N, C-alpha and C positions, 0 to 999 in steps of 0.2 A: 248134614247130608249133602252139602254143596262144596265144591272144590274149585279153586282158581287154576289157571293154566301154568303158572310159574311158581318157583320157590320164593317165598317172601325174602326180599333183600334186607340187610341190616340197616337200622336207622343210626347206629353209632357212627360218628365221624362223617355222616352224610351232609351235614350242614356246610361243609366246605365246597360242595359242588357248585360250580358256576351256572349261570343261565345258559340254556342250550343255544348254541350258535354254530354256524358253519365256518370252518377255517379253511381257506383255499390254498394252503401250502406256503404261506409267507414264512420267511426265516428258516427255510429248510424243513418246515413241519409238513408231514404227510397230510394231504387234504382229507377232511372228514369232520364229523360233528363232535363237539366237545360240550360237556355239561348236561344238565337235566337229570331227573331221577325216574325211578322205576327202571326195570331192565330195558325198556324200549324208549326211554327218554321223554315220555308223554307229559310228565310233570316238568314242563319246560322252564318255568319261571317267567314266562312272557306276560302273564296277567298280574301277578303279585310282585314280580321282581325277585322271587324267592322260590326256587324249586322245592325246598324242604317243606314249606308251608303248603304249596300246591299238592305235594305228595300226600300230606296229612288230610287233604280234602277227599282223597280217593276212596279209602276203605269204607267210610260211613255210608256212601251211596251205592257202592258196588253190590249188585244182587247176589254175587257169589261170596261176599264177605259179611258186612254188617247189615246190608239189605234195608237201610232206611229209605223211605220213598222220596224224601226231599229234605232240603236244608232246614225247613221250619220244624220238622219233627226232631231233628238233632238239637236245634236251638231249644225246643221245649224240654228236652231231657236235661240239658245243662241248666236251664232255668229252674227246673224242679229238683235239682241236686242239692246236697248239703254244702257244696263249695260255691254255690251261686254268688254268695256274698264276697268271696275272694275274687271271683271273676270281675264283679262290679268294682271292687276295690282297686284292681289293676287298671281296668279299662275306663272307669268313670260312670257316672249316672247316665242312664239311658242306653248303655252299651249292650244290654241284654233284653232288648225289646223285640220279642219274636213276632209280634203282630205287625209292627211297622217296618222292621228292617231285618228280616231273616237272613238275607244274603250277606249283609254287613256283619251280623253276629257270627255267621258261619265262617267268614273270613277271620274274624278275631279268634274264634275257636282254633282254627288251623294255625294261626300265628302264635297262639299260646302253646300249642303242641310243639311247634318248631322251636320255640324259645327253650322249652324243656329239653328237647333233643339236642340242642346246642350247649347244654349245661355241662359243667365238669363232672356231674354225676354220670352222665352218659358218655362223655368224652374225657376220661381222666388222664390219658397219656401216662399210664402207670405200669407199662409192661417192662419186662427185663430188657428188651431192646431199647426202650426210651432211656433207661439208666445208662446203658452202654453208649448211646448216642451222646449224652451229656459228658460222659467220661472221656470220649474220644475227640472232643472238639479241638484239642490242642495238637492232635496227631496230624502229620503231613505225610502223604497226601490225605485229603479228607475221606471220610467214610464213603462218600459218593463215588470214589475212585478205587475202592477196595477190589482186589482180585487175588488169584492164587499165588502170585509172586510177592505181593506186599502184605498179605494178611497177618503175618507174624508181628508186624508193627502194632497191631491192635490187640495183642494178647494181654491178659490180666486186667482188662477194662470192664469185665462183667459178663462176657460170653466165654464159655469153655471152648476148647480147641475144635470140637466137633461142630458146635454152633457157629463158630467163626468160619470154619471151612464152608458151612452151608451158606453163610452170608456172601462169601467170596464167589461161590457157585451161582448164587442168586444174581449177582451183579456182573457175571462174566459169561461163562460157558452155558449157564442155564437160560440166559436171555430174559429172565423174569423181570428185571428192572426196566426192560424196554417198554412194558405196559404198566407195571406196578412200580412207579417211579420211586427211587431211593433218595428223595429230597423233599423238603417242606414245600407246600404249594398253597396259594390262595390264603395266606395269613396263618397257616398252621405252624405251630412251633416245632413240629417233628414231621417226618415223612408220613404220608397218608397211603402210600403203596397203591396208587391208582393214577392213570393218566386222564381220567374223566372222559375217555373216548369209547368207541364202539368197535367191536371186532367179532368176526365169525371164527371161532376156534375149531370148528368141525365137530362140535359136541354131538354125540349120537342121540337119537330119539330115546326117550325114557319110557319103556313099556309099562312101568309101574305108576306113571302119572295118572291119578284118578280122574283128571279132566276128560280123558278119552271116553269115560263111561257116563259123563253128564248127559242129561236129556238134550234132545235136538234144539230145544229153545235156547240153550247156551252154547252148545257145540254141535252145530248141524253137520259137521264133517266126520264126527265120530272118530274111529281109529285112524282115519286118513288125515286128521288135522295136522298141519305143519306150522310151527311157530315162525312167523316172518320176522320177528324181532323189531328193530328200529324201522324197517321198511313198512311194517303194518301201520305205524303211526304217521310216517312221512307221507304215505299215500293219501292221507286225509288232509294234508296241509298244502294248499294250492301252490305256495311259493317254493315248496321243496318236493313236490310230487315227482319231479323229474329225477330226483336222487334216490327214489325208493328202490329201484332195481339194484343199484350198486350197494345198497344197505341191507339187502335181503340176508337174513340169518345173523345179523350183527346184534350184539347185546352189550350193555354197559360194562366196563371194567370195574369190578367191585374192589373196595379196599380189602387188603389182606389182614388188616387189624382184627384181632380176635378170631382169626380163621380156624383156630383149633379150640377156642373157648367153648366149654360145654357145662351144663348144670351138674352133671355127676359123671364119674368114671364109667365108661361103657356106653354112654349115650351116643347113639348113632347120628352123626351129622350128614347132611346132604350138600353136595357141591355142584356148581354150575347153575345156570339159570333154570334148568329143569330138574335139578336134583339127581342127575344120572349117576354121579359118583358118590360112593358112600364112605370114602376114606381119602385122606390127603395123599397117601401113597399111590392110590389108584389114579388120581388125577395127575400126579407127577409122572407116573409111568406113561400115561396117555400122552402128555406133552412131549415126553422123551421119544416115543417110538411110533407115534400115530401114522407117519408116512412111510414107514419101512417094515411094517409087521403085518402085511396083508395075509400071510399064511399062518399067523399066530405062533410061529416057532419061537420068537423072542419072548413073547408073553408066557408061553408054556414053560420055557426054560427057567423063567424067573418066578414061576408060580403065581402069575398075575392073570386077570381076565383078558380075553382076546379083545382087540380093538375093533369096535363096530364102526360101520361107515357113518359119515355125518348125516344129520337130519336134513340140513340144507347144504348141498355140495357147492353152491355158488359162493364166491367171495371168501373162500376159506383162507385164513392167514397161514401161508406156508413159509413166510420169511422168519418168524420168531419162534416157531415151535414145530414139532413133528419129526425131527431127526436131530436131537440135541447131542446124542452120543454120550450121555451121562453114564458113568459107571455105577454099580450098585452102591458103592460107598458114597459117591457124590449125591446120589438120590437120597440116601439115608441122612446125610449131612444137611441137605436142603430141608428135609422134613423136620429135623431137629431145630433148624433156624426158624422155621415158620411157627413153631411152638413158642418161641420167645416173644411173639407179637401179641400174646394174650394179656389183657389188663388184669391186674391183681385186685 
């Protein structure tokens, strides 16, 4: 009967996220925050040195999720489980003492979850794209420089012509690789398709978000609630509170890996931090025409929903999306390429 305010982000491939830090624009990099987990970066890694383990600590105690009152109760549940012996086998004698060290046990629980989330079972790198990446290592220029002019050099390496066209669009006209980087990062053997940064993409408010109907105890603003994104967290951090205003409406760039993976055919997935989009084609269309379709004429002609205004109009990224001028064929090719990122 309780609902959180954002769509749950994926844990797969999240273990490569660095600790949250401010980058002031060195080396041509645009100033901004990099790293951290949750959509708003609040699992910083500042305490444990590991954003993934800190993220694992959140849901247990969140009143809108698992609603445990404290670390000791979580510890007691693990202590009473049939895998308690395995826990002690990994961490050693005294590692599951809930009476004397509930906070220490809670940390070990989180680090155990993070270790699993970093395993090859969760991060197999087994997609069609990964096989293509391996096959294309000897091609020049490298995949990171693929575009519409040189894409034919990469034919017959695992992607069909439509998927290959989509990859070229992704890395050129579509501007996708500006934020979903087409290169390995932070020790990853393959691209992770994220820049680990925060952006306001002008996502509209999602009227279907059940958080709006939560009791005032959890949502005192009701329908008027606006998601501040990264700014909501930064406003509570003294050394970064002065950067909250410029971060209003910004959310973490997710990995595109498994972006179309679903448990069965016909399963409806939700996209963006608030689940506003219900198909990849819808969000591709939004990125394509957001800034040039105020009268909905383009959307109507393409049989797509009209583009709603942004929930947070400040700090909207207008450089990388909004008027991409993609043709319908290029949009379909981009969709086909994104489907190759699903692990098998």
